[in-house]
N, C-alpha and C positions, 0 to 999 in steps of 0.2 A: 504493500500500500504506500509506504514512504517513498519507494522508488518511483511509483507512478506520479505521486505528488511532486517529486523533484523534477521530473520531465515536464509536467504541466506548468510549473513555475518557470522553467527555462523557456518554454514555448511562449508564455505570457511576456517575458522580457524581450524576446526576439520580435514578437508581433508589435509590442509597444514601440520599440526602436524603429522598426520598418515603417509603421504608420506615421511616426513623428518625422522621420527623415523624408519620406515621400510626400508628406503633407507640407513640407517646407523645402521641396527640392530645388526651388529657385536659389536658395542660399548656397547650394552645393554645385549647381550646374552652370551658374554664370561665370564667365571668364573675368579674371582680375583685370581691371583697367588702370594701368599705371598713370596715364594722362589725367584721368578723372581724379584719382586720389592725390596726385601731385598738385593739381589745381585747388582741390579742397583744402589741402594742408597749407598751401601758400596764402590762402585767404582766411585761415583759421585764427583763433585767439592766440595760438602759439607763435604766430609770426606777426600779426597785426595788433595783438593785444586788445584793448577795449574797442578799437576801431573795427574789429571783425563783426560782420553782420550775421553770418551763418554759423560759424564755428565747426568743429569736428568732434565726433564722439570718440570714446576710448577705442572702440573696435576699429574705426577708420584710422585713427592715429597709429595703432599697433600694426595694422595691415600695411600702411604706407612705410612705417619704420622697417618692417620686415623686408619689404621690397627694396628700400634704400640700402639697408645693410647687406642683403644677399646679392642683389643684382648690380648695384652701383658701387659696392665695396666702400660705403660711406663711413664716416667717423661716427661712432656710437654716441658721441656727445652732441651731434648736430640735431638729431631728432629723438625726442623722448629720452633725455638724459636721466630722468627721474628713476627709471627702473633698469636693472641689469639687462643684457641683450639676448640671452639664450632663447627665451620665449619668442622674441621677435625674429630671431634667426630661423626658428622652426616654422613660423608663419611664412617667412620667405621660402623655406624649403617646400612647404605645401604649395605655394604659388609655382615654384619650379617644377614640381612633380605632377601637379594636378591642374595647374592654371587657375587655381581657386584657393582663397585664403582660409576657408572653413573646413575643408574635407579632413584635414589632419585632426580636427576635434573629434571626429568619429573614432579614429584610432585611439586617441587619448581616452575616450569614454569607455570603449570596449576593454582596454587594458585595465582601466580603473575598476570596472565591474568584476573582472576576473580576480584582481588582487583582493578586493573586498570579500569575495567568496572564499579565497584561500585563507585570508586572515580569520574569517568566520569559522572555517574548518578547524583552525588551530585553537581558537578561543572558546567556541561554543560546543565543540566535540560532537557536532551533529551536522551531517551534510544537508539535511532538510532545512534546519534553521539557518545554516550558512547561506543557502540559496535564497532565503527570504531577504537577506541584506541587500544584494544587488537588485532584487525585485522592487523594494521600496525606493532605492536610489534611482532606478530607471523611471519611476513615476514622479520624481521630485521636479517641481516647476522650475526652480532656479538652475539645476544642472541641465535640464532640457533646453532652457533658453541659452545657456552657454555653449551648447552644441552648435548653435546657429551664428555665433559671433566670434571674431578673432580677438578674444580677450586673453589675459595672462592667468586668470584665476583657475581655469580648468587644468592647464599643464602644470601650474604650481601645485595644485592639489594632488595631481598624479605623482609628481616627483616627491612631494612630502610624504605621501602614503607609501610609495615604493621604498623610501628610506626607512620608514618604520617597519615595513614588511621584512626587509633584510635584517633590521636590528633584532626583531623577534627571533629570527633564525640564529642570529649570533649568540643568543643566550644559551644555545646548545653547542654551536660550532663557531668559534671566534673568527674564523676566516671570513664569515659573512659581514663582519664589521667594515671591511674594505668596500664592499658593494654598498652598504648602508651609507657610508660617508661620501662615497662618490655621488650618490643621488641627493644627499644633503647639499653637496656642492652645486649640483645642477639646480636644485630648488632655490638655493640662495642666489644663484646667477640668473634666475627667471624673474623674481620680483623682490623688491625691497622688503627685508624681513628681519628686523632687529631682534625679534624674540629668539632667534637661533642660538644666541649666546646662553640664555637661560636654559633652553632645551638641552644644549650641549652638557651643561653641568648636571642636569637631571639625569641624562644618560650615563654620565660618569658614576653617579651615585648608584644607579641600578646595577651597572656592571660591577662596581665595588662590592655591593651586597651579594650579588648572585654568583659572580665568578671573578674574584679579585685578581687572579693570574692574568686575566685578559685586559687589564688596564693599560699595559704597555702597547698592546695591539690596537686598542682604541685610540691612544694618543698618536700612534703612527698613522692609523687610518684617517684621523681627523685632518691630516695634511692635504687630503684630497680637496677639502673645502677651499682653501686659498688657491690651490693649483688650478682647479676648475674655474674659479672666479677670475683669476688672472688670464687664463687661456681664453675665456669668453670675451675678453677685452683686447685681443690681439690687434684689432684695427685701431684701437686707441693708441697703442704704442707705435703703430705705423705712422700716425699723424702727429703724435706727441711722444717722442722717444725719451721719456723721463718718468721715473718712478715718483719723483716729487710732484710732478704735474698730475699724476694719477691720484695721489693722496689728496691734493688740492681739489681735484674734481669730485672725489668721494665726500670730502668735507662740504663741498657745495651742495651735493645731492642730499646729504643728511640735513643741512640747514634748510633746504627746500621742504623736506618732510616735516621738520619741526614747526613749520608755518601752517601745516594742515590742521584744520580745526578738530579738536577733541571734544566729544560730547559724552561725558561719563554716564554709564548706565543706559545709554540710548539703545544698545543692542537688546537689552531685556524688554524694553518697551516694544521693540520691533518683533521679538520672538513671541511675546505673550499676547500682543494686541493687533499686530500687523501694521501698526503705525509707528512712525519715528520722526524725529526732527532732522530736517536736511541742513546743509551748511549755512543756509540763510535764516534758520530758526523757525521755518515753517513746518507745521505738522503735515506729513504726507503719508500716503498708503503704500505699503509694500505689495506690488502687483504679483510677486512670486511667492507670497505667503500661502501656506495651507495649514489646516488644523493639525496635520501630522507634525509640524515643526515644534510647537510647544509640548505635545505629547511625548515625542521622541526625546526632546531635551530633558524633560522632567524624569522620564523613565531611565534615561541614560546616565544622569548624574547622581541618582539615588541608589545606593547599594542596599540590596535586600538581605544578603547573607554576610555574616562576619567572616566566613571562610573565603570571601572574595579577596581579602587582603592577606594572602598567604603565598608561600613559595609554589604551591601547586597551581596557583592562578597568576603566576608572574606576568604572563602576557596581558591579562586583563588589568593588572596593576599598572603596567606600562601605559596602556591606552587611557586608563582613568587619570593617571598623573598628567599625561600630555594634555588631556581635555581640560583639566582644572587650570593648568598653566596657561593654556591658550585662551580660556574663557576670561581669566584675569586680564590678559592682554587686550582682548577685544572690548572688555568692559571699561577699562581705565585709560587706554591709549589709542583708541580709534573713534571714528564718528558714528559707529554702530550700524554700518551697512550690512545687510544680510550676507553678501558675498564673502565677508571675512570668516564666516562659519564653514565655508566649503571644505577646507582641509580636514576638519575634525568631524563633520557631519556623518560621514560613513562610519566612523568609530562610535559615534553616539548611537547609531542604528544598531550596531553589534552589541553594545552594552545594554541598550533598551531590550533587545531580544533576550539577552542573558538574564536580565532582571525579571522579565516576564516569565521565563521558564522557571526561575527560582521561586517566584511567587506562586506559580502553578503547583510546583512540588510541595511548597509549604501548605497550601490549601488542601492538596490531595492527602498529605500526611495527617493534617488536622481532621479531615473528614473520616479517614480510616480509624484514627484513634477515638473519635467521637462515636462511631458505629460500634467499636469494640466495647466501649464503656457502657453503651446502651444495652448491649447484649448481656453484659455481666449483671447489670441492674435488673 
């Protein structure tokens, strides 16, 4: 019976993706028009400032940046210096391979669904429950929307989750630390992500507690982060062959982000009510909100069993710790946009399913004991 349900869920995921992709096929079939995006960018707020009449959205900006980096071998500081370049290079690769900036998102999402299933297998100990995780994710409105746009959040989430995937493996075999930190390097080179420093120390603590002998391997593996980051900026050094200039550029990038408005607690208003304050202070509605978001959030962060925090459940402890750290970050250091939850939302789904299963087992045991007491009386 469970095997049949597994296949039914898989078919549901496939059907959902096919319907979504074919329902928005124009996003994937249209050819990238460099002249159009170049003209759009030249008249945007990034070039003309307040004098710009139309502006350009993030997806258009990243698509043009990907084309500029990949085809014109442009300096990564000329267009969208705010974020590291790997995600935009990959958009350029999508244009090169498919003549479309969005098709690569399908690859990202399929790999992401597979990884969530594999992580679910390790943590939930049930193939059926593990398959429910990608099912829920495939129906999520925000992830579905990011399939259609050349944004950085979907690839960043994929690389973030891949790094965690291999870190969980490294708790058994330390050689996987090198793959884990390689993907941490790619994630850090895709989107500005200051929280990585705190996550790094959290991972050190986990390894120290679980397998102290692997600390040296972790420190060596962590060298992948600066190596990948510097490698992704090769074009910078072609135009500015100076490490001092690179450091100045990164200080400039950080100073730009420190000017981004922070709205403390805005993410929780967004999660629980579907409304949030935008950068102008106006209360707006999150069009990608669904009732699943607050339910999964609450179920994911509430531990049902004390045995959750034990060496037997070390993978769940890692996910739980990462979620708490990340939630502190989005609560106190961001403007509370829904997209900031994307890297941890799949983990919240897994923890929510684990807690639902635990709650079911508790209720089942209570009913069994209650029946036995009634029979005795």
